[in-house]
Backbone as ProteinMPNN parsed JSONL, in Angstrom:
{"seq_chain_A": "MELTATTTVAEPAEEVYGLWSDLERLPDFMAHLDEVRVTGPRTTHWRASAPFGEFRAAKPDRRRSVR", "coords_chain_A": {"N_chain_A": [[-58.356, -122.938, -55.356], [-55.374, -121.312, -55.957], [-52.747, -120.982, -58.148], [-49.521, -119.81, -58.829], [-46.724, -118.897, -60.851], [-43.437, -118.084, -62.017], [-41.386, -117.845, -64.827], [-38.294, -117.434, -66.366], [-37.256, -116.997, -69.618], [-34.553, -117.464, -71.581], [-34.225, -116.844, -74.412], [-34.506, -115.723, -77.848], [-37.29, -113.573, -78.472], [-38.829, -113.999, -80.812], [-38.324, -116.67, -81.457], [-39.318, -118.015, -79.209], [-42.029, -117.221, -79.3], [-42.713, -118.436, -81.7], [-42.606, -121.171, -80.995], [-44.538, -121.227, -78.928], [-46.864, -120.41, -80.24], [-47.428, -122.492, -81.952], [-49.684, -124.628, -81.542], [-49.898, -127.457, -81.489], [-47.446, -128.263, -80.583], [-47.341, -127.628, -77.908], [-47.705, -129.736, -75.916], [-45.106, -130.714, -75.821], [-43.657, -129.201, -74.018], [-45.312, -128.644, -71.91], [-46.244, -130.275, -69.255], [-48.747, -131.275, -68.314], [-50.368, -131.444, -70.525], [-51.609, -133.749, -72.809], [-52.277, -133.938, -75.469], [-52.723, -131.773, -78.257], [-54.633, -130.931, -80.907], [-55.031, -129.446, -84.061], [-58.046, -128.948, -85.531], [-59.408, -127.652, -87.474], [-59.722, -124.545, -89.356], [-60.291, -122.665, -87.342], [-60.534, -124.145, -85.057], [-59.673, -126.352, -82.343], [-58.602, -129.348, -80.62], [-58.2, -130.367, -77.354], [-56.458, -132.371, -74.988], [-55.903, -133.172, -71.69], [-54.11, -134.144, -68.73], [-55.293, -134.448, -65.435], [-55.662, -134.079, -61.849], [-58.147, -135.19, -61.185], [-58.84, -136.786, -63.277], [-59.107, -137.235, -66.836], [-59.149, -134.452, -69.012], [-60.973, -132.986, -71.562], [-61.269, -130.674, -74.189], [-62.903, -128.826, -76.673], [-62.401, -126.292, -78.955], [-63.847, -123.607, -80.88], [-66.289, -123.79, -79.592], [-66.574, -124.36, -76.939], [-67.135, -126.885, -75.769], [-66.777, -129.339, -73.257], [-65.443, -132.125, -71.484], [-65.103, -134.41, -68.759], [-63.34, -137.265, -67.929]], "CA_chain_A": [[-56.928, -123.03, -55.299], [-54.704, -120.402, -56.876], [-51.341, -121.308, -58.364], [-48.79, -118.83, -59.621], [-45.321, -119.239, -61.088], [-42.73, -117.205, -62.937], [-40.282, -118.498, -65.521], [-37.526, -116.571, -67.256], [-36.819, -117.729, -70.801], [-33.409, -116.748, -72.145], [-34.185, -117.092, -75.852], [-35.11, -114.616, -78.595], [-38.752, -113.536, -78.41], [-39.414, -114.568, -82.03], [-38.226, -118.121, -81.362], [-40.257, -118.452, -78.167], [-43.376, -117.038, -79.827], [-42.914, -119.473, -82.709], [-42.932, -122.418, -80.298], [-45.775, -121.057, -78.16], [-48.016, -120.248, -81.122], [-47.683, -123.77, -82.617], [-50.444, -125.296, -80.485], [-49.648, -128.895, -81.443], [-46.169, -128.495, -79.891], [-47.457, -127.313, -76.483], [-47.428, -130.88, -75.036], [-43.657, -130.948, -75.731], [-43.082, -128.504, -72.866], [-46.318, -128.457, -70.861], [-46.373, -131.66, -68.796], [-50.129, -131.708, -68.103], [-51.053, -131.617, -71.803], [-51.337, -134.999, -73.502], [-52.444, -133.759, -76.913], [-53.45, -130.635, -78.819], [-54.776, -131.13, -82.352], [-55.773, -128.452, -84.836], [-59.08, -129.71, -86.237], [-59.98, -126.813, -88.514], [-59.101, -123.227, -89.415], [-60.49, -121.922, -86.088], [-60.893, -125.097, -84.007], [-58.641, -127.25, -81.826], [-59.025, -130.348, -79.648], [-57.192, -130.449, -76.289], [-56.588, -133.447, -73.999], [-54.956, -132.899, -70.612], [-54.203, -134.939, -67.511], [-55.617, -133.646, -64.254], [-55.765, -134.944, -60.673], [-59.46, -135.834, -61.123], [-59.056, -137.586, -64.481], [-58.703, -136.651, -68.109], [-59.948, -133.297, -69.406], [-60.985, -132.749, -73.007], [-61.966, -129.444, -74.566], [-62.904, -128.49, -78.09], [-62.588, -124.858, -79.141], [-64.241, -122.498, -80.035], [-67.65, -123.884, -79.077], [-66.47, -124.511, -75.48], [-67.569, -128.19, -75.25], [-65.775, -129.931, -72.373], [-65.861, -133.321, -70.761], [-64.126, -134.989, -67.837], [-63.494, -138.728, -67.903]], "C_chain_A": [[-56.362, -122.067, -56.334], [-53.234, -120.775, -56.938], [-50.702, -120.216, -59.199], [-47.346, -119.291, -59.764], [-44.736, -118.235, -62.064], [-41.562, -117.983, -63.54], [-39.606, -117.477, -66.413], [-36.996, -117.42, -68.397], [-35.741, -116.902, -71.484], [-33.219, -117.111, -73.623], [-34.806, -115.898, -76.565], [-36.638, -114.715, -78.616], [-39.398, -114.187, -79.634], [-39.406, -116.091, -81.978], [-39.228, -118.668, -80.343], [-41.695, -118.323, -78.662], [-43.692, -118.107, -80.869], [-43.281, -120.809, -82.083], [-44.289, -122.327, -79.616], [-47.0, -121.002, -79.072], [-48.321, -121.501, -81.945], [-48.365, -124.679, -81.594], [-50.143, -126.785, -80.376], [-48.323, -129.236, -80.768], [-46.241, -128.207, -78.398], [-47.212, -128.523, -75.577], [-45.93, -131.204, -74.908], [-43.056, -130.291, -74.489], [-44.107, -128.15, -71.784], [-46.753, -129.851, -70.405], [-47.819, -132.14, -68.661], [-50.897, -131.917, -69.407], [-50.629, -132.93, -72.456], [-51.37, -134.808, -75.012], [-53.162, -132.445, -77.201], [-53.446, -130.859, -80.329], [-55.535, -129.969, -82.965], [-56.753, -129.236, -85.694], [-59.743, -128.921, -87.357], [-59.323, -125.449, -88.473], [-59.227, -122.435, -88.113], [-60.836, -122.846, -84.925], [-59.699, -125.966, -83.619], [-59.284, -128.238, -80.858], [-57.892, -130.517, -78.649], [-57.503, -131.634, -75.399], [-55.498, -133.249, -72.96], [-55.18, -133.85, -69.445], [-54.47, -133.997, -66.347], [-55.765, -134.588, -63.065], [-57.079, -135.726, -60.603], [-59.76, -136.678, -62.346], [-58.568, -136.859, -65.711], [-59.669, -135.543, -68.487], [-59.839, -133.138, -70.911], [-61.767, -131.472, -73.279], [-61.838, -129.245, -76.063], [-63.197, -127.007, -78.206], [-63.118, -124.626, -80.539], [-65.6, -122.663, -79.378], [-67.719, -124.234, -77.589], [-67.041, -125.832, -74.945], [-66.449, -128.784, -74.418], [-66.324, -131.206, -71.767], [-64.728, -133.765, -69.849], [-64.391, -136.472, -67.784], [-62.783, -139.31, -66.725]], "O_chain_A": [[-56.835, -122.025, -57.469], [-52.56, -120.872, -55.912], [-51.292, -119.751, -60.174], [-46.817, -119.99, -58.9], [-45.46, -117.613, -62.841], [-40.845, -118.692, -62.834], [-40.274, -116.737, -67.135], [-36.359, -118.447, -68.167], [-35.989, -115.775, -71.912], [-32.172, -117.623, -74.017], [-35.555, -115.136, -75.953], [-37.201, -115.801, -78.76], [-40.419, -114.861, -79.5], [-40.366, -116.734, -82.402], [-39.9, -119.668, -80.598], [-42.498, -119.235, -78.459], [-44.808, -118.624, -80.914], [-44.166, -121.505, -82.579], [-45.099, -123.248, -79.714], [-48.064, -121.5, -78.705], [-49.375, -121.57, -82.579], [-47.696, -125.413, -80.867], [-50.134, -127.325, -79.27], [-48.1, -130.393, -80.414], [-45.292, -128.512, -77.676], [-46.562, -128.365, -74.543], [-45.533, -131.9, -73.974], [-42.052, -130.772, -73.962], [-43.784, -127.427, -70.841], [-47.531, -130.521, -71.083], [-48.084, -133.322, -68.881], [-51.975, -132.512, -69.392], [-49.439, -133.189, -72.635], [-50.599, -135.427, -75.746], [-54.086, -132.056, -76.486], [-52.388, -130.963, -80.949], [-56.57, -129.555, -82.443], [-56.351, -130.085, -86.489], [-60.553, -129.467, -88.106], [-58.45, -125.213, -87.638], [-58.36, -121.616, -87.808], [-61.373, -122.391, -83.915], [-58.838, -126.275, -84.443], [-60.375, -127.995, -80.341], [-56.754, -130.78, -79.037], [-58.665, -131.888, -75.081], [-54.316, -133.168, -73.295], [-56.298, -134.303, -69.203], [-53.936, -132.89, -66.29], [-55.975, -135.786, -63.258], [-57.119, -136.811, -60.023], [-60.85, -137.241, -62.441], [-57.717, -135.973, -65.629], [-60.878, -135.681, -68.302], [-58.741, -133.152, -71.467], [-62.806, -131.226, -72.666], [-60.776, -129.473, -76.641], [-64.155, -126.519, -77.607], [-62.826, -125.47, -81.387], [-66.038, -121.76, -78.665], [-68.81, -124.387, -77.041], [-67.4, -125.898, -73.769], [-65.288, -128.742, -74.826], [-67.531, -131.342, -71.563], [-63.553, -133.527, -70.128], [-65.533, -136.898, -67.614], [-62.799, -140.526, -66.534]]}, "name": "protein", "num_of_chains": 1, "seq": "MELTATTTVAEPAEEVYGLWSDLERLPDFMAHLDEVRVTGPRTTHWRASAPFGEFRAAKPDRRRSVR"}
């Protein structure tokens, strides 16, 4: 399945980048994300809802699980 979409954001680029680059705020505007936690200087923990269940991923070692 391939999904594509386009969104125009009418805000200053610096403000948008500031929101987008703060990973823990992504669930505020991305409905499928339940949680993003920064767990270290180069690591994060992601939890997302999906049609087949819950998806968890830890970066950067690429561990993933589906529940």
